[in-house]
N, C-alpha and C positions, 0 to 999 in steps of 0.2 A: 733471700730475695731482697732486691733494692727497693727503697721507699720511693714515693712519688717525686720527691725533690731530686733524688739521684737519677731517676728515669728521665726527667725533663732536662737535667743537666747533660746527660749522655746524648740525648737527642739533639740538643743545641750544639754540642761538640761535633757530632756527626754531620750536621747541616753545615757548620762552619768549615769542616774539612772538605765536604763535597763542593762547596762553593769557592774553595780556594784553588782548585785545580784549573788549569788553562783549557777548559773544555765546557761545552754546554750539556749539562745533564738534563734529561727529560723523561716524562712518562705520558703516554697517550692512551686514552680509553677508546677502544674500538666501537663499542655499542653506542656511546653518547657522542662520538666524534669530538672529543674534548681533550685538550692538552692539560692534564691534571697538574703537571709540574714542568716548568721550564726554568732552569737556573738563571740567576742574574747575569752570568757571563754572556748571555745572549745579546745584551745591549752593548757590552764591551767588544765582542767579537764581530757581531753582525749589524749592530745599530738598532735592534728591535727590543723593546721591553717585553718581559715574559707575558704580560696580559695582551699583547698584540698577536700572539699565536692563537688564532681563532679557527679551529677545525683543520682538517687535513688539507683543505684547499690552500691555506696560507703557505704551507710547506711546498706543495706541488707548484703553485703559481710563481714561487720565487726561485725555482730551479731553472738553470739556463735551458733555453728551448732545445738546444742540441742534446742535452742530457736528460731532459724531463721524462720522456716516455720510457726510456730504458730504466731510469732510477725508480719511477713509480711502479712499473710492471714488476721489476725484480723484487722490490720490497713487498708488494701485495702478494705475489706468488709465494715467496718464502714464508710470509706471515700466515697465509692460508694453510700451508703445510706444517705450521708450528716449528719452523726451522729458524734458529738464530742466524744472523747474517751480517756481513760487512760489505759496504759498497762506497763508491766515491762519486762525487758530482760537484758541479759549480753552483753556488747559491748567491743570489743577488742581494747585496748589502743595501742598507738604507741610502748610502751615498751613490748608489748606481753601479759601483764596481762589483766584481765577483770574487768570492773566496772559494778555494777548493776545500771541500768538506769530506772528511772520512767519517762515515756514520756506522757505529757498531750497535747492533740492535739485538735485544733479547726478547723473545716471545713468551708471554705468560699464558698458560693454558688453564682453563677452568671448565670442568665437565666435558673434556675432550675437544674443546673449541678454543680458539684464540680469544682471550678477554682483553689483554692489554699488551702494549709493547713499550719497552723501556730501553734507554741507551744513552750514548753520549756522542756528541759531534766534536770533532777536532779540526781546527783550521790548520791545514798543512800546505797553504799556498806557497810559502817560501821553499819548502821541500819540492813541491811540484814544479816550480819555476826552475830550480836547480836540475831536476830530472830532465825537464824539457831542454834546458841548455846543453846538458851532456848528450842527450839524444840527438839534438841538432848538430852538435860538433861531430858526432859519429856518422851522421847521415849527409853532411854537407861537403861539397868540393871546396877546398881551401882557396883555389884560384878565382873561381867564378861566383861562388856563393850558391850555385845550383845544387840540387840533390846529387848524390853519387850513385855508383852502381849498386851498392848495398841497399840503399833505400829503394831503388828501382825494382830490385829483385823481390823485396818485401811487398811492395805495392802490387806487383804482378801476381804473387801468390795470394794476396788478399782479394784482388779483383777476380781471380779465377772462380771464387765462390760467391761472387756478388750478383746483383741484379742490374748491373750497370752496362749491360750489353745493348747495342753493339759497342765494342771497344776497338779503337784503332791505335796503331803505333806508327810513328814517323822516326826513321833513322837518318841522321845527317852526319856527313863527314866533310871537314873543311878541305878545299882543293889547294894543292900546292903549298901547304904550310911548310914543307921541308925547304922550299926555295927561300921562304922568308927567314927561317932559322939559319940557313947556310949563308945567306947574303947580308942579313941585318942583325943576326943574333937571336938567342932564345928569349931575351927580354921583349923584343919586338914581337916574336911569335906568341908569347904569353898575352901581349896586348891585343893581338888579333883574336885570340881565343876568348878574351873577356868581351871584346866588341861583338863577336859572334853570339855569345851567350845572351847579351843584352838584346840584340836584334831578334833572336828567337823568342825571348820572353815577351817582347812587346807585341807579338802577333797572337799570343795565346789568351785563353780565358782563365778565369780565376781557378776553376776546378781542374784544369789541365796540369800535368806533371812533366816537368822537363829536367833531365839529368845529364851530367857530363860523365860518360862511361869510360872514356879513354883520353889519350892525349888531345886529339882533335875530333872526337866523336861525341855526338849528342843523341839522346833518345827522348822522344816526346810520347807520353802515354795519354790517350784521349778517351776517357770514359763517356759512354752514351753518345758516341760520335759515329755517324755512318760514313760510307765511302766517299760520297760527294762532298760532304763537309770537310773531310780530311784532305781531299785534293785541293779544296779552296784554301785551307790553312797552309798547305805546301806552297801554293801560289803566293800567298801573302808573305811567307818567309823569304821567298826568292825576291819579291819586290822590295822588302825591307833591306835586303843586302844591296840591291841596286841603289836605293836611297842612301844607304850608308856610304857607299863608294862615291856618290855624287856630292855629299856634304862634307866629307872628310878628306884631307889631303894625305892619303896613304901612299907609301912608296910602291905598293903593288896592290892591284885590286883583290878584294876578298870575296870569295864565292864558296858555295856549299853544294854538295851532291846529296840528293834526298831520295829516299825510298819509303813507301808506305804500304800498309796492309790493314785490313779490317776483319774482325772475327765476330761471329754471331752465335747466339744460343749456347752459351756455356762451353764453347770449344776451347782448346788449349791456347792460352795467350802466348806462351813461349814459341809455339809454332808460328804464330802471327809475327812475332818479333824476328824470327829467323827469315821469314819470307820478306819482310820489310828490309832487312839487312842485305839480302841477296839483290833486291831491286836497287838498293842504294849503290852497291858495287857495280852493278850493270850500268847504271847511269854514269857512274864515275869513269868507267872504261870508255864510254862514248866520247869523253872530253879529251882523251889522250891522243 
């Protein structure tokens, strides 16, 4: 058996080891709503001293508002079931910026009920930024910077199970781009595509999703948008193209054929897409 001196020396070494890792180690008492331990790395990583962690509200209120409810609910539900868990969220630092935190939590049970939770928080902001950059590269069209078909398909699948109905889709196809390519070269054609992409973007709201799905085809996904609003957006797109032709000295006018459709009450968005596509081609045929 080790003597008192050895015991305290080992405890000191364990503490030094724990506080040398690049993570925030912590222990929280559920009954007293007290952070019994927060390692000094908290100040280095997030800017807050250990004694500033006052109750569960300190943690909750510093989580990014977009992540807060999901992170809080997930942690509380897992803890109530006595399940260890890992989750990720953005946490507001003292300087006002946000760090991506990976929180690994262990639940301590006493008399069949959760008594404490312990764990460690890792700042993986750099990794998250790299992940987002790679994701953006895989989801973006290299010519226009718009989303591509892959991203559009993912969003359609996601929205199929959402509560963002009615959902509308606009399909647009540039008119007579082949004439531009044949007479002025593909570089000029690419220039037309980029101008068209910008014109469409300028008419949309922040929550709308626009993608380039083919050579001269664009698709706009409009969550929580009814039929009347969608038709007004189509009208604004056409007006923006007219203004584009008026203010720029293009060798040939730029125009776009549009088709739109709206779906309600959890119906298949892909069918809505196909309907909008048919309408676009019908409108395009009228111009020939």
